[in-house]
C-alpha positions in Angstrom: 1.8 -70.3 -15.3 2.9 -70.1 -11.4 0.7 -69.8 -8.9 0.9 -66.3 -8.1 0.0 -65.7 -12.0 -3.0 -67.3 -11.2 -3.9 -66.1 -8.1 -3.6 -62.6 -9.8 -5.5 -63.6 -12.8 -8.5 -64.8 -10.8 -8.3 -62.0 -8.5 -8.6 -59.7 -11.4 -11.3 -61.8 -13.2 -13.5 -61.3 -9.9 -12.8 -57.6 -9.6 -13.9 -57.1 -13.1 -16.8 -59.6 -12.8 -18.0 -57.0 -9.7 -17.5 -53.9 -11.6 -19.1 -55.6 -14.5 -22.2 -56.2 -12.6 -22.0 -52.7 -10.6 -21.9 -51.0 -13.9 -24.7 -52.9 -15.5 -27.1 -52.4 -12.8 -26.6 -48.3 -13.0 -27.1 -48.5 -16.6 -30.0 -50.9 -16.1 -31.3 -48.4 -13.3 -31.0 -45.4 -15.6 -33.2 -47.0 -18.2 -36.0 -47.4 -15.9 -38.1 -44.4 -14.7 -40.7 -44.4 -11.9 -44.6 -43.8 -13.1 -43.2 -44.6 -16.9 -41.9 -47.7 -17.0 -43.8 -51.3 -17.4 -42.8 -54.5 -15.9 -41.9 -55.4 -19.2 -39.4 -53.1 -19.4 -38.1 -54.1 -15.6 -37.7 -57.7 -17.0 -36.1 -57.0 -20.4 -33.7 -54.8 -18.1 -33.2 -57.1 -15.2 -34.6 -60.5 -16.1 -36.6 -62.8 -14.1 -36.7 -62.0 -10.8 -35.8 -64.4 -7.8 -38.7 -63.8 -5.9 -42.1 -61.9 -6.7 -43.7 -60.5 -3.4 -47.8 -59.6 -3.8 -48.6 -56.3 -2.5 -51.8 -55.6 -0.9 -52.9 -53.3 -3.7 -52.5 -56.0 -6.4 -49.2 -54.9 -7.3 -46.1 -57.0 -7.0 -42.6 -56.2 -5.9 -39.6 -57.9 -8.0 -36.7 -59.1 -5.9 -33.1 -58.9 -7.7 -30.5 -59.8 -5.4 -26.8 -59.4 -5.8 -25.5 -61.4 -3.1 -23.6 -63.1 -2.7 -20.9 -61.7 -4.8 -22.5 -58.0 -5.1 -23.4 -55.5 -2.2 -26.8 -54.7 -3.0 -30.0 -56.1 -3.6 -33.2 -54.1 -5.2 -36.8 -54.2 -4.9 -38.6 -53.0 -7.7 -42.1 -52.4 -7.5 -45.2 -52.6 -10.2 -48.4 -51.2 -9.0 -51.6 -53.3 -10.7 -51.6 -51.2 -13.8 -48.5 -52.5 -14.4 -46.2 -49.6 -14.3 -43.0 -49.4 -12.1 -43.9 -47.5 -8.9 -40.7 -47.8 -6.9 -37.0 -49.2 -7.6 -34.9 -49.2 -4.2 -31.5 -50.5 -3.2 -32.4 -52.1 0.3 -29.3 -52.7 1.7 -29.1 -49.7 3.4 -28.5 -48.6 7.1 -32.1 -47.2 7.3 -33.5 -50.7 6.2 -31.3 -52.3 8.6 -32.5 -49.9 11.3 -36.2 -51.4 10.6 -35.2 -55.1 11.8 -36.5 -55.5 14.7 -37.0 -58.4 17.7 -39.6 -60.7 17.2 -39.6 -60.2 13.3 -40.1 -63.4 11.1 -37.8 -64.9 8.5 -40.1 -64.4 5.6 -40.7 -60.6 7.0 -36.8 -60.1 6.9 -36.5 -61.8 3.8 -39.1 -59.5 2.2 -37.3 -56.6 3.5 -33.7 -57.1 2.7 -33.9 -59.8 -0.2 -32.0 -63.1 -0.4 -28.9 -63.2 1.8 -25.6 -63.6 1.1 -25.1 -66.5 3.4 -26.9 -68.5 6.3 -25.3 -70.4 9.2 -27.4 -72.4 11.7 -25.6 -72.9 15.1 -27.4 -76.0 16.9 -26.2 -76.0 19.7 -27.2 -72.1 20.3 -30.6 -72.9 18.5 -30.1 -69.8 16.5 -29.7 -69.0 12.6 -27.4 -66.4 11.1 -28.0 -64.3 7.7 -25.6 -62.0 6.5 -26.0 -59.6 3.8 -23.1 -57.8 2.2 -23.1 -54.3 2.0 -21.0 -50.8 1.2 -20.9 -48.1 3.6 -19.7 -45.2 1.1 -17.6 -44.4 -0.2 -16.2 -48.1 -0.4 -16.0 -49.7 3.2 -17.2 -53.4 3.0 -19.7 -54.2 5.6 -21.6 -57.4 6.7 -25.2 -57.1 8.3 -26.4 -60.4 10.3 -29.7 -61.0 11.6 -29.6 -63.6 13.9 -32.9 -66.0 14.5 -33.9 -68.1 17.4 -35.4 -71.7 17.4 -38.4 -70.2 16.9 -37.6 -68.5 13.7 -37.8 -64.8 14.8 -35.2 -61.9 15.4 -33.1 -61.9 18.4 -30.9 -59.5 17.5 -28.9 -57.6 14.3 -25.8 -55.9 14.0 -23.4 -54.6 11.2 -19.7 -55.3 11.1 -16.9 -54.3 8.9 -15.6 -57.4 7.1 -12.2 -58.5 7.6 -10.2 -58.6 4.2 -7.7 -61.5 4.0 -4.9 -60.2 5.1 -6.5 -58.4 8.2 -6.8 -62.0 10.0 
């Protein structure tokens, strides 16, 4: 197999994996219903969560990130009675608009889930967290939150991701 064939095969495998992940998530979501599905149903569909966030009312939010390969992060809230009360895909412009200067890293993580990438710039004393997301119908975007030396948000912004051939 020559180099071009190998690169093509790898690209096809990555694309297939991405489409499978998106398709699988849609099937999982369709099988769950707010107010009826239980935490057991959620875990059967999605598996073990990356993080479990406690809620003030005794409930919990289960975090299912799809970063860095995917473009979504899911937060699924389970009430204190063990029943699913909300299933949200949190990488949206509405959620990004809620990120404000002064917020802590934990507050941002709790809202958006695990980032796809974290980069620290020692000379600037800043850290960037990036999330991949899709601006419908299919524009690949990246949302970046910049934290200062004190660990709080300095700024945030979205930009279109550059593709390999666009650089």
